[in-house]
KOLGUDREN-958421 format. One line per field, with one value per residue: residue in one letter; residue number from 1; x, y, z of N, C-alpha, C in turn. Coordinates in Angstrom, 3 decimals, decimal comma. Each point is the difference from the previous one (the first is absolute). Layout:
BEGIN
type A	...
seq NUM	...
n.xx X	...
n.yy Y	...
n.zz Z	...
ca.xx X	...
ca.yy Y	...
ca.zz Z	...
c.xx X	...
c.yy Y	...
c.zz Z	...
***
This chain:
BEGIN
type M	E	I	R	K	I	G	V	V	G	A	G	Q	M	G	N	G	I	A	H	V	M	S	L	A	G	F	E	V	M	L	N	D	I	S	Q	D	M	L	D	K	A	I	A	T	M	T	R	N	M	E	R	Q	V	S	R	G	K	I	T	Q	D	A	M	D	S	A	L	A	R	I	T	P	T	L	T	L	T	D	L	G	A	T	D	L	V	I	E	A	A	T	E	R	E	T	V	K	Q	A	I	F	D	E	L	L	P	H	L	Q	P	H	T	I	L	T	S	N	T	S	S	I	S	I	T	R	L	A	S	R	T	D	R	P	E	K	F	M	G	F	H	F	M	N	P	V	P	V	M	Q	L	V	E	L	I	R	G	I	A	T	D	K	P	T	Y	D	A	C	L	A	V	V	E	K	L	G	K	T	A	A	S	A	E	D	F	P	A	F	I	V	N	R	I	L	M	P	M	I	N	E	A	V	Y	T	L	Y	E	G	V	G	N	V	Q	S	I	D	Q	S	M	K	L	G	A	N	H	P	M	G	P	L	E	L	A	D	F	I	G	L	D	T	C	L	A	I	M	N	V	L	H	D	G	L	A	D	T	K	Y	R	P	C	P	L	L	T	K	Y	V	E	A	G	W	L	G	R	K	T	G	R	G	F	Y	D	Y	R	G	E	V	P	V	P	T	R
seq 1	2	3	4	5	6	7	8	9	10	11	12	13	14	15	16	17	18	19	20	21	22	23	24	25	26	27	28	29	30	31	32	33	34	35	36	37	38	39	40	41	42	43	44	45	46	47	48	49	50	51	52	53	54	55	56	57	58	59	60	61	62	63	64	65	66	67	68	69	70	71	72	73	74	75	76	77	78	79	80	81	82	83	84	85	86	87	88	89	90	91	92	93	94	95	96	97	98	99	100	101	102	103	104	105	106	107	108	109	110	111	112	113	114	115	116	117	118	119	120	121	122	123	124	125	126	127	128	129	130	131	132	133	134	135	136	137	138	139	140	141	142	143	144	145	146	147	148	149	150	151	152	153	154	155	156	157	158	159	160	161	162	163	164	165	166	167	168	169	170	171	172	173	174	175	176	177	178	179	180	181	182	183	184	185	186	187	188	189	190	191	192	193	194	195	196	197	198	199	200	201	202	203	204	205	206	207	208	209	210	211	212	213	214	215	216	217	218	219	220	221	222	223	224	225	226	227	228	229	230	231	232	233	234	235	236	237	238	239	240	241	242	243	244	245	246	247	248	249	250	251	252	253	254	255	256	257	258	259	260	261	262	263	264	265	266	267	268	269	270	271	272	273	274	275	276	277	278	279	280	281	282	283	284	285	286	287	288	289	290	291
n.xx -12,729	-0,771	1,221	-0,481	0,201	1,147	0,527	0,842	0,767	0,388	0,477	0,910	1,188	-0,164	-0,338	0,758	0,909	-0,288	-0,067	1,094	0,460	-0,287	0,338	1,048	0,020	-0,332	0,959	-0,864	0,876	0,221	0,789	0,580	0,373	1,049	0,466	-0,461	1,257	-0,016	-1,174	0,462	1,137	-0,777	-0,882	1,043	0,505	-1,181	-0,190	1,250	-0,135	-1,200	0,506	0,995	-0,902	-0,582	1,177	0,064	-1,206	0,479	-0,337	-1,303	-0,152	-1,104	0,727	0,955	-0,836	-0,620	1,194	0,492	-1,179	0,420	1,046	-0,197	0,840	0,562	0,031	-1,283	0,759	-0,777	0,292	1,018	-0,671	-0,393	1,271	0,058	1,075	0,858	0,853	0,673	0,509	0,095	0,893	1,084	-0,817	0,133	0,745	0,454	0,122	0,483	0,703	0,219	0,226	0,737	0,435	0,195	0,357	-0,067	0,484	0,536	-0,588	-0,967	-0,431	0,556	0,656	0,893	0,835	1,166	0,616	0,141	1,299	-0,216	-0,786	-0,003	-0,764	0,343	1,207	0,001	-0,523	0,887	0,450	-0,761	-1,172	0,782	0,683	-1,283	-0,115	1,146	0,718	1,030	0,175	0,987	-0,047	0,410	1,174	-0,424	-0,979	-0,055	1,267	0,245	0,093	0,959	-0,897	0,731	-0,772	0,065	-0,358	-0,540	0,350	-0,568	0,677	-1,252	-0,661	-1,160	0,844	0,588	-1,187	-0,390	1,137	-0,159	-1,279	0,494	0,919	-0,963	-0,745	1,136	-0,264	0,242	1,139	-0,739	0,916	-0,432	0,275	0,755	-0,432	1,063	1,065	-0,434	-0,795	-0,385	-0,476	-0,261	-0,567	-0,253	-0,680	-0,438	0,048	-0,539	-0,868	-0,295	-0,015	-0,730	-0,654	-0,076	-0,357	-0,760	-0,533	0,080	-0,387	-0,941	-0,823	0,051	-0,684	0,758	1,103	-0,485	-0,466	1,113	0,640	-0,895	0,147	1,307	0,265	-1,026	0,152	0,445	-1,223	0,279	1,151	0,509	1,086	-0,171	-0,348	1,039	0,663	-0,523	0,234	1,221	1,192	-0,804	-0,732	1,082	0,500	-1,161	-0,046	1,268	-0,324	-1,110	0,706	0,949	-0,903	-0,745	1,109	0,596	0,300	1,288	-0,513	-0,906	1,209	-0,593	0,435	1,132	0,384	-0,960	0,337	1,253	-0,386	-0,755	1,004	0,606	-1,148	0,933	-1,258	0,691	-0,806	-0,714	1,278	0,127	0,235	0,676	-0,110	-0,944	0,659	-1,246	0,880	0,741	0,400	1,128	-0,632	0,686	0,712	-0,402	0,240
n.yy -21,330	1,047	0,363	0,924	-0,266	0,647	-0,624	1,011	-0,841	1,256	1,240	-0,928	-0,354	-1,111	0,516	1,082	-0,911	-0,780	1,053	0,375	-1,248	-0,174	1,247	-0,126	-1,169	1,037	-0,484	-0,010	0,926	-0,673	1,061	-0,929	0,903	-0,218	0,452	1,189	0,186	-1,282	0,241	1,156	-0,608	-0,970	0,907	0,692	-1,147	-0,429	1,233	0,055	-1,240	0,338	1,151	-0,781	-0,818	1,093	0,511	-1,288	0,459	-0,432	1,136	0,244	1,305	-0,345	-0,966	0,899	0,974	-0,914	-0,429	1,224	0,224	-1,150	0,770	-0,694	0,996	-0,827	0,605	-0,309	-0,960	0,216	1,134	-0,842	-0,019	1,070	-0,349	-0,360	0,754	-0,530	0,923	-0,782	1,242	-0,450	0,428	-0,549	0,193	-1,277	0,504	0,833	-0,945	-0,804	1,046	0,230	-1,292	-0,034	1,204	-0,475	-1,205	0,585	0,756	-1,130	0,130	-0,875	0,709	0,945	0,121	-0,672	0,914	-0,534	1,152	-0,833	0,221	-0,478	0,639	-1,057	-0,249	-1,271	0,443	0,963	-0,874	-0,826	1,246	-0,240	0,617	0,170	-1,070	-0,386	1,190	-0,634	0,907	-0,344	1,329	-0,563	1,325	0,305	0,468	1,112	0,040	1,320	-0,357	-0,703	-0,980	-0,542	-0,899	-0,284	-1,062	0,088	-1,266	0,259	-0,823	1,046	0,729	0,464	-0,749	0,252	-0,104	-1,096	-0,489	0,461	-0,419	-1,146	0,119	0,361	-0,962	-0,778	0,541	-0,216	-1,066	-0,600	-0,652	-1,036	-0,198	-1,244	0,334	-1,026	-0,324	0,310	0,048	1,267	-1,083	0,613	1,238	0,190	-1,189	0,554	1,145	-0,228	-1,316	0,439	0,800	-0,978	-0,749	0,986	0,030	-1,330	0,184	0,975	-0,749	-0,917	1,165	-0,821	0,939	1,248	0,936	0,906	-0,726	-0,249	1,228	0,541	-0,910	0,188	1,315	0,013	-0,824	0,386	1,210	0,156	0,470	-0,642	0,509	-1,117	0,764	0,505	-1,219	-0,466	1,060	-0,369	-1,277	0,265	0,337	0,709	0,263	0,260	0,628	0,614	0,119	0,395	0,716	0,350	0,174	0,648	0,660	0,311	0,113	0,615	0,844	-0,301	-0,487	0,069	-0,244	0,995	0,726	-0,146	0,268	-0,817	-0,837	0,227	-0,026	-1,036	-0,530	0,419	-0,602	-0,610	0,371	0,905	0,057	-0,763	-0,329	-0,009	-1,128	-0,732	-0,830	0,937	1,153	0,253	0,505	-0,348	0,676	-0,697	-1,205	-0,129	-1,005	-0,712	-0,940
n.zz -0,519	-0,290	-0,331	0,835	1,290	-0,150	1,036	0,065	0,668	0,178	0,144	0,239	-0,475	0,710	1,165	-0,270	-0,400	1,049	0,836	-0,617	-0,123	1,290	0,297	-0,795	0,659	0,771	0,782	1,009	0,352	1,121	0,047	0,760	0,896	0,778	-1,179	0,420	0,362	0,380	0,573	0,466	0,344	0,498	0,458	0,452	0,454	0,463	0,469	0,436	0,469	0,477	0,412	0,384	0,523	0,486	0,361	0,342	0,291	1,155	0,618	0,171	-0,151	-0,656	-0,601	-0,144	-0,370	-0,737	-0,430	-0,045	-0,577	-0,536	0,257	1,113	0,314	0,867	1,168	-0,163	0,488	1,051	-0,666	-0,081	1,135	-0,689	-0,235	-1,294	-0,186	0,865	-0,448	0,818	0,008	1,240	0,872	-0,574	1,056	0,341	0,981	-0,921	-0,917	0,928	0,437	-1,286	-0,269	1,105	-0,385	-1,215	0,406	1,196	-0,964	-0,450	-1,184	0,222	-1,050	0,778	-1,138	0,686	-0,488	-0,348	-0,153	1,018	-0,031	1,232	0,866	0,796	-1,049	0,055	0,349	-0,929	-0,868	0,545	0,045	-1,073	-0,121	-1,071	0,419	-0,134	0,590	0,107	-0,683	-0,741	-0,039	-0,706	0,084	-1,227	0,273	-0,626	0,858	-0,282	0,065	1,080	-0,876	0,745	0,425	1,082	-0,223	1,332	-0,150	1,197	0,951	0,617	-0,882	-0,042	-0,880	0,656	1,032	-0,462	-0,325	1,175	0,544	-0,633	0,315	1,181	-0,023	-0,450	0,958	0,667	-0,769	1,165	0,154	0,357	0,938	-0,062	1,254	0,283	1,198	-0,736	0,805	-0,061	-0,035	-1,118	-0,157	1,293	-0,154	-1,180	0,183	1,244	-0,245	-1,145	0,622	0,846	-1,108	-0,530	1,173	-0,041	-1,272	0,509	0,951	-0,954	-0,507	-0,432	0,396	-0,493	0,638	-0,610	0,214	1,215	0,181	-0,494	0,704	0,965	-0,118	-0,219	1,012	0,769	-0,518	1,257	0,165	1,109	0,426	0,536	0,048	-1,203	-0,376	0,686	-0,469	-1,147	0,250	0,446	0,491	0,790	-1,077	-0,727	1,055	0,169	-1,315	-0,041	1,064	-0,649	-1,101	0,673	0,722	-1,043	-0,735	1,017	-0,978	0,142	-1,120	0,965	0,497	0,679	-1,009	0,723	-1,249	-0,400	0,964	-0,392	-1,253	0,314	0,677	-1,108	-0,333	-0,746	-0,144	-0,687	-1,038	0,799	0,237	-1,325	0,679	-0,844	-1,002	-0,124	-0,169	0,436	0,839	-1,039	-1,054	0,127	0,006	1,130	-0,527	1,043	-0,926
ca.xx -0,238	0,532	0,759	-0,199	0,720	1,281	0,809	1,447	0,681	1,353	-0,031	1,346	0,205	-0,880	-1,387	-0,573	-0,081	-1,187	-1,157	-0,007	-0,553	-1,347	-0,939	-0,150	-0,811	-1,392	-0,282	0,083	1,199	0,318	1,451	0,305	1,377	0,063	0,581	-0,675	1,012	0,093	-1,220	0,099	0,997	-0,574	-0,932	0,812	0,688	-0,994	-0,396	1,113	0,127	-1,142	0,223	0,941	-0,769	-0,840	0,861	0,434	-1,163	-0,375	-1,310	-0,546	-0,085	-1,213	0,309	0,856	-0,799	-0,907	0,794	0,429	-1,201	-0,375	0,959	-0,255	1,078	-0,451	0,967	-0,669	0,041	-1,301	-0,857	0,095	-0,880	-1,152	0,442	-0,178	1,336	1,060	1,360	0,999	1,240	0,896	1,397	0,173	0,308	-1,166	-0,640	-0,769	-1,161	-0,912	-0,639	-1,029	-1,126	-0,638	-0,826	-1,017	-0,914	-1,322	-0,830	-0,258	-1,228	0,263	0,400	1,195	1,227	1,177	1,195	1,256	0,909	1,326	0,817	0,742	-0,437	-0,962	-1,416	-0,662	0,259	-0,744	-1,432	-0,365	-0,258	-1,199	-1,253	-0,480	1,092	-0,496	-0,173	1,278	0,988	1,018	-0,351	1,312	0,242	1,390	0,301	-1,118	-1,283	-0,709	0,748	0,292	-1,160	-0,240	-0,438	0,049	-1,081	0,539	-0,966	0,443	-0,532	-1,446	-0,702	-0,989	-0,051	-0,679	0,908	0,969	-0,698	-0,339	1,239	0,362	-0,888	0,520	1,198	-0,439	-0,627	1,106	0,715	1,305	0,109	0,200	0,776	-0,382	1,210	-0,194	0,434	1,356	0,691	0,282	-0,886	0,711	0,889	1,106	0,781	1,007	0,658	0,806	1,322	0,853	0,458	0,920	1,255	0,660	0,622	1,191	1,006	0,574	0,644	1,236	0,898	0,014	-0,265	-0,589	-1,441	-0,260	0,324	-0,987	-1,257	0,196	0,149	-1,307	-0,810	0,507	0,328	-1,180	-1,128	-0,904	-0,255	0,567	0,970	-0,538	0,226	-0,928	-1,332	-0,079	-0,244	-1,368	-0,891	0,274	0,912	-0,622	-0,939	0,820	0,543	-1,113	-0,390	1,068	-0,109	-1,139	0,466	1,008	-0,658	-1,077	0,470	1,142	1,042	1,026	0,107	-0,830	0,543	0,174	1,382	0,290	0,035	-1,393	-0,359	0,713	-0,674	-1,273	0,334	0,425	-1,144	0,119	-1,007	-0,251	-0,577	-0,908	0,774	1,007	1,248	0,010	1,172	0,252	-0,331	-0,982	-0,200	0,394	-0,788	0,187	0,396	1,422	0,234	0,595	1,169
ca.yy 1,319	1,111	0,950	1,381	0,945	-0,597	0,705	-0,174	0,396	0,430	0,960	0,119	-0,234	-1,057	0,309	1,026	-0,583	-0,871	0,888	0,621	-0,887	-0,407	1,091	0,140	-1,127	0,225	-0,392	0,983	-0,338	0,670	-0,100	0,261	0,046	0,587	1,328	0,902	0,397	-1,075	0,048	1,164	-0,322	-1,021	0,663	0,810	-0,922	-0,535	1,082	0,224	-1,153	-0,003	1,102	-0,520	-0,900	0,848	0,654	-1,010	-0,525	-1,317	0,184	1,334	0,867	-0,395	-1,243	0,381	0,708	-0,971	-0,927	0,684	0,204	-1,288	-0,324	0,660	-0,237	-0,037	-0,360	-0,952	-1,324	-0,670	0,457	-0,989	-1,115	-0,056	-0,357	-1,393	-0,585	0,793	-0,353	0,549	0,322	0,628	-0,418	-1,454	-0,577	-0,798	0,520	1,185	-0,471	-0,680	1,018	0,625	-0,932	-0,119	1,183	0,114	-1,146	0,145	0,977	-0,451	-0,711	-1,443	-0,411	0,722	-0,758	0,638	-0,409	0,685	0,245	-0,479	-0,543	-1,197	-0,612	-1,093	0,351	-0,930	0,423	1,235	-0,319	-0,840	0,836	0,797	-0,734	-0,364	-0,535	-0,402	1,239	0,708	-0,443	0,951	0,803	0,629	0,858	0,327	1,431	0,890	-0,669	0,408	-0,399	-1,431	-0,748	-1,234	-0,080	-1,363	-0,393	-1,102	-0,626	-0,724	-1,362	0,021	0,906	-0,725	0,352	1,275	1,106	0,100	0,443	1,418	0,777	-0,124	0,902	1,360	0,133	0,085	1,312	0,959	-0,185	-0,582	-1,453	-0,685	-1,237	-0,737	-0,496	-0,761	0,718	-0,295	1,264	0,953	-0,289	-0,260	1,066	0,288	-1,232	0,006	1,296	0,433	-0,642	0,639	1,263	-0,346	-0,449	1,213	0,642	-0,813	0,301	1,267	-0,265	-0,761	0,778	-0,479	1,194	1,090	0,176	0,347	-1,105	-1,071	0,390	0,057	-1,367	-0,643	0,724	-0,166	-1,396	-0,852	0,785	0,415	1,442	0,669	-0,843	-0,555	0,875	1,103	-0,532	-0,147	1,340	0,375	-0,797	0,309	-1,038	-0,631	-0,998	-1,099	-0,762	-0,706	-1,145	-1,002	-0,655	-0,924	-1,142	-0,739	-0,651	-0,888	-1,129	-0,586	-0,303	1,036	0,803	1,182	0,837	1,384	0,476	0,915	1,385	0,446	0,270	1,203	1,159	0,194	0,502	1,396	0,796	0,262	-0,947	0,188	1,257	0,634	0,703	0,834	-0,751	-1,455	-0,311	1,282	1,204	0,705	1,345	0,985	0,020	-1,303	-1,039	-0,342	-1,224	0,183	-0,882
ca.zz 0,582	-0,776	0,816	-0,446	0,856	0,391	0,983	-0,142	1,235	-0,311	-1,112	-0,557	-1,427	-0,486	0,306	-0,873	-1,332	-0,017	-0,009	-1,337	-1,038	0,393	-0,249	-1,453	-0,473	0,377	1,384	1,077	0,763	1,253	0,196	1,411	0,501	1,342	-0,146	-0,928	-0,982	-0,994	-0,805	-0,879	-1,023	-0,877	-0,912	-0,919	-0,905	-0,935	-0,899	-0,928	-0,896	-0,920	-0,944	-0,994	-0,862	-0,853	-0,998	-0,966	-0,679	0,523	0,608	-0,246	1,176	0,735	0,713	1,129	1,008	0,613	0,813	1,222	0,824	0,612	1,062	1,281	0,970	1,397	1,040	0,880	-0,615	0,093	-1,097	-1,075	0,326	-0,910	-1,349	-0,418	-0,123	0,618	-0,417	0,929	-0,721	0,973	-0,078	-0,074	1,302	0,359	1,211	-0,393	-0,754	0,898	0,843	-0,840	-0,110	1,320	0,233	-1,033	-0,047	0,641	-0,708	-1,363	-0,310	-0,121	-1,349	-0,442	-0,275	0,583	-0,757	0,296	-1,118	0,381	-1,076	0,415	1,256	-0,140	-0,010	0,919	1,376	0,221	0,006	1,141	1,172	-0,252	0,162	-1,344	-0,823	-1,322	-0,766	0,111	-0,979	-0,402	-1,171	-0,111	-1,154	-0,296	0,075	0,340	-0,251	-1,221	-1,196	-0,067	-0,463	0,747	1,400	0,533	0,903	0,798	0,889	1,177	0,037	0,262	-0,926	-0,812	-1,414	-0,244	0,327	-1,089	-1,208	0,164	-0,176	-1,415	-0,745	0,217	-0,837	-1,401	-0,187	-0,066	-1,257	0,294	-0,147	1,277	0,080	1,196	0,674	1,228	1,194	0,416	0,257	-1,084	-1,126	-1,263	-0,486	0,916	0,189	-1,059	-0,117	1,146	0,015	-1,002	0,579	1,097	-0,615	-0,496	1,164	0,306	-1,024	0,444	1,294	-0,230	-0,842	-1,378	-0,800	0,770	-0,230	-1,393	-0,908	0,212	-0,623	-1,451	-0,508	-0,113	-0,978	-1,363	-0,261	0,159	-0,523	1,060	-0,123	1,170	0,679	1,244	1,150	-0,224	0,298	1,456	0,527	-0,362	0,860	1,408	0,489	1,164	-0,526	-0,544	1,125	0,655	-0,832	0,087	1,307	-0,087	-0,795	0,773	1,141	-0,426	-0,806	0,719	-0,970	0,108	-1,230	0,181	1,079	-0,450	-0,036	1,116	-0,453	-0,046	1,396	0,437	-0,591	0,708	1,340	-0,138	-0,428	-1,433	-0,478	-1,427	-0,461	0,966	1,022	-0,659	-0,194	0,025	-0,817	-0,652	0,754	-0,821	0,529	-1,003	-1,226	-0,652	0,970	0,018	0,765	1,314	0,102
c.xx 0,624	0,675	-0,160	0,883	1,235	0,708	1,465	0,659	1,456	-0,007	1,378	0,034	-0,953	-1,464	-0,596	-0,078	-1,223	-1,271	-0,183	-0,703	-1,424	-1,018	-0,221	-0,874	-1,453	-0,368	0,007	1,146	0,072	1,469	0,347	1,503	-0,041	0,494	-0,788	0,960	0,130	-1,225	0,049	0,989	-0,549	-0,954	0,768	0,703	-0,970	-0,446	1,065	0,121	-1,163	0,115	0,962	-0,720	-0,902	0,836	0,472	-1,174	-0,458	-1,359	-0,482	0,000	-1,218	0,241	0,863	-0,809	-0,935	0,750	0,413	-1,189	-0,437	0,934	-0,306	1,144	-0,547	1,136	-0,557	-0,104	-1,370	-0,995	-0,031	-0,928	-1,156	0,375	-0,230	1,323	0,997	1,345	0,964	1,301	0,954	1,413	0,136	0,510	-1,253	-0,726	-0,876	-1,285	-1,023	-0,732	-1,120	-1,223	-0,754	-0,936	-1,197	-1,101	-1,360	-0,964	-0,365	-1,382	0,315	0,535	1,340	1,207	1,186	1,232	1,212	0,816	1,425	0,741	0,706	-0,594	-1,100	-1,444	-0,766	0,174	-0,749	-1,488	-0,425	-0,335	-1,180	-1,241	-0,535	1,124	-0,443	-0,189	1,255	0,937	1,025	-0,391	1,218	0,174	1,497	0,166	0,735	-1,340	-0,695	0,663	0,093	-1,273	-0,391	-0,549	0,083	-1,177	0,447	-1,066	0,702	-0,651	-1,524	-0,786	-0,988	-0,055	-0,752	0,883	1,017	-0,660	-0,344	1,228	0,486	-0,844	0,452	1,219	-0,383	-0,650	1,061	0,720	1,394	-0,063	0,307	0,882	-0,361	1,250	-0,386	0,637	1,332	0,740	0,352	-0,758	0,813	1,032	1,185	0,824	1,132	0,823	0,945	1,331	0,955	0,558	1,022	1,356	0,767	0,691	1,233	1,126	0,692	0,829	1,358	0,971	0,102	-0,233	-0,530	-1,470	-0,295	0,246	-0,996	-1,308	0,120	0,084	-1,351	-0,914	0,449	0,299	-1,173	-1,282	-1,048	-0,228	0,618	0,989	-0,524	0,195	-0,871	-1,422	-0,194	-0,284	-1,437	-1,001	0,098	0,846	-0,541	-0,995	0,749	0,534	-1,100	-0,398	1,071	-0,041	-1,164	0,407	0,968	-0,636	-0,996	0,463	1,253	1,118	1,005	0,122	-0,843	0,521	0,204	1,465	0,240	0,029	-1,408	-0,476	0,639	-0,653	-1,306	0,253	0,422	-1,163	0,073	-0,901	-0,326	-0,632	-0,807	0,732	1,111	1,330	-0,237	1,266	0,366	-0,371	-0,880	-0,159	0,436	-0,890	0,043	0,381	1,465	0,197	0,681	1,162	0,554
c.yy 1,075	0,994	1,398	0,979	-0,665	0,885	-0,315	0,532	0,308	0,878	0,233	-0,323	-1,048	0,359	1,045	-0,488	-0,901	0,841	0,646	-0,904	-0,440	1,083	0,207	-1,113	0,101	-0,404	1,231	-0,434	0,815	-0,263	0,429	0,081	0,638	1,445	0,820	0,451	-1,046	-0,021	1,163	-0,270	-1,014	0,614	0,828	-0,887	-0,573	1,055	0,232	-1,138	-0,083	1,122	-0,430	-0,939	0,778	0,614	-0,969	-0,661	-1,366	0,030	1,406	0,817	-0,355	-1,266	0,279	0,652	-0,959	-0,949	0,647	0,229	-1,277	-0,397	0,819	-0,298	0,015	-0,407	-1,082	-1,358	-0,664	0,481	-1,011	-1,190	-0,171	-0,430	-1,487	-0,764	0,944	-0,524	0,693	0,202	0,762	-0,559	-1,516	-0,567	-0,682	0,545	1,214	-0,423	-0,643	0,977	0,710	-0,896	-0,105	1,176	0,051	-1,062	0,226	0,890	-0,437	-0,633	-1,488	-0,413	0,599	-0,927	0,801	-0,507	0,795	0,141	-0,464	-0,613	-1,282	-0,760	-1,036	0,487	-0,885	0,445	1,294	-0,300	-0,712	0,814	0,940	-0,861	-0,502	-0,540	-0,429	1,216	0,864	-0,528	1,096	0,681	0,880	0,746	0,241	1,527	0,465	-0,564	0,472	-0,504	-1,514	-0,816	-1,145	0,242	-1,463	-0,212	-1,253	-0,508	-0,618	-1,378	-0,012	0,862	-0,762	0,555	1,307	1,217	0,208	0,559	1,490	0,886	-0,060	0,942	1,451	0,239	0,180	1,345	1,096	-0,051	-0,542	-1,520	-0,626	-1,230	-0,670	-0,629	-0,790	0,746	-0,548	1,316	0,766	-0,291	-0,199	1,083	0,201	-1,231	-0,061	1,288	0,308	-0,736	0,573	1,320	-0,264	-0,447	1,176	0,742	-0,788	0,284	1,320	-0,187	-0,676	0,711	-0,480	1,166	1,094	0,164	0,223	-1,164	-1,150	0,347	0,069	-1,399	-0,671	0,717	-0,291	-1,451	-0,948	0,706	0,327	1,508	0,819	-0,948	-0,478	0,892	1,254	-0,432	-0,172	1,342	0,440	-0,725	0,455	-1,106	-0,694	-1,073	-1,197	-0,883	-0,800	-1,237	-1,082	-0,725	-0,991	-1,247	-0,865	-0,767	-1,059	-1,241	-0,660	-0,441	1,143	0,850	1,267	0,914	1,424	0,408	0,961	1,468	0,578	0,355	1,293	1,264	0,294	0,554	1,461	0,922	0,416	-0,999	0,148	1,347	0,717	0,740	0,857	-0,675	-1,487	-0,419	1,183	1,121	0,863	1,462	1,098	-0,080	-1,358	-1,014	-0,389	-1,289	0,281	-0,952	-0,247
c.zz -0,874	0,933	-0,585	0,764	0,574	1,017	-0,214	1,265	-0,326	-1,238	-0,600	-1,479	-0,562	0,207	-0,919	-1,440	-0,146	-0,041	-1,375	-1,013	0,342	-0,314	-1,494	-0,586	0,444	1,413	0,907	0,914	1,281	0,285	1,409	0,238	1,383	-0,050	-1,015	-1,096	-1,097	-0,899	-0,995	-1,134	-0,991	-1,016	-1,030	-1,030	-1,036	-1,003	-1,060	-1,010	-0,987	-1,024	-1,101	-0,971	-0,959	-1,118	-1,077	-0,717	0,485	0,698	-0,335	1,292	0,850	0,818	1,215	1,105	0,737	0,923	1,314	0,936	0,701	1,148	1,252	0,960	1,425	0,919	0,916	-0,669	-0,014	-1,057	-1,148	0,240	-0,959	-1,413	-0,283	-0,057	0,646	-0,492	0,952	-0,766	0,909	-0,172	0,122	1,328	0,518	1,217	-0,318	-0,707	0,938	0,912	-0,767	-0,090	1,324	0,268	-0,947	0,111	0,661	-0,778	-1,420	-0,136	-0,183	-1,374	-0,449	-0,160	0,523	-0,739	0,446	-1,272	0,338	-1,186	0,401	1,176	-0,242	0,105	0,988	1,446	0,324	0,154	1,268	1,251	-0,208	0,228	-1,344	-0,884	-1,393	-0,917	0,074	-1,077	-0,273	-1,296	-0,272	-1,318	-0,170	-0,034	-1,263	-0,479	-1,285	-1,287	-0,150	-0,224	0,930	1,405	0,415	0,942	0,731	0,957	1,204	-0,006	0,161	-0,995	-0,874	-1,427	-0,263	0,302	-1,110	-1,256	0,075	-0,203	-1,442	-0,854	0,149	-0,886	-1,460	-0,294	-0,082	-1,350	0,196	-0,150	1,352	-0,187	1,312	0,613	1,245	1,170	0,515	0,173	-1,272	-1,283	-1,301	-0,313	0,929	0,352	-1,029	0,012	1,153	0,131	-1,058	0,527	1,107	-0,544	-0,585	1,148	0,445	-0,992	0,311	1,260	-0,171	-0,931	-1,434	-0,965	0,892	-0,385	-1,477	-0,946	0,139	-0,707	-1,526	-0,602	-0,193	-0,998	-1,433	-0,350	0,102	-0,451	1,067	-0,114	1,132	0,659	1,341	1,219	-0,104	0,339	1,508	0,663	-0,265	0,898	1,448	0,590	1,242	-0,429	-0,568	1,119	0,699	-0,791	0,038	1,346	0,028	-0,782	0,796	1,154	-0,460	-0,735	0,578	-0,934	0,009	-1,261	0,085	1,109	-0,501	0,039	1,161	-0,425	-0,114	1,401	0,489	-0,546	0,732	1,397	-0,032	-0,347	-1,451	-0,728	-1,481	-0,289	1,085	1,116	-0,605	-0,232	0,116	-0,714	-0,886	0,961	-0,908	0,402	-0,954	-1,228	-0,702	1,063	-0,156	0,806	1,335	0,248	-1,399
***
């Protein structure tokens, strides 16, 4: 099946990034969110990011104008029923994702492929509560979507080959690289990355080093482009905690126990860049460590 029209649920950081790359690749995109403000911000963000690409010679002004014209924002989730592929990019909470699928399912065409951008939740479990488990899979983009090359494709136990092949063709049309992952908690990237971030938080919690020394050590000692605590703030501490809980619950191994300090930051609402405070305070001109 050739995919021409794509629906994206959620206009946040991941959703607007997915809409950005899909529209530039020539797909018609319907971008849904429950908030008009979020939709307006998403269009503004995509416009700003594409303008940056034009200024750097990565795309032409005509390509930008055409891409933005292919994006249709909508507050009505059922408008996505006419699409060939739906990518759910809502918050990393299973109940929220399932509620979206429940509302959307009666309006989908029989051939429509349903996917989730989840970074950790079981694809098989999400698929089992839909009417099309064979046409359901994980479509996990990395953040920031326009920059990062990798896309994880995760098959549930019932996902059929035509569905996987169709999603792989989309990734290839985007000019990105697909990694095929099995349906285990957190898949590949976050199965490796999140325990490292969690261990960095434990290192802070136990007083082995402060925020600055931990991040500098990994940047200068391991050649990481970003320190683990800075990266956690960029991802969102609530997302990091959610993924660690999925790993801990799904694999029943104490090595995945979320650090109590990570839980405390989330309880305080210090979720990183998106709230202005996390392991760094972003409210001034220069980020300042909070510990």
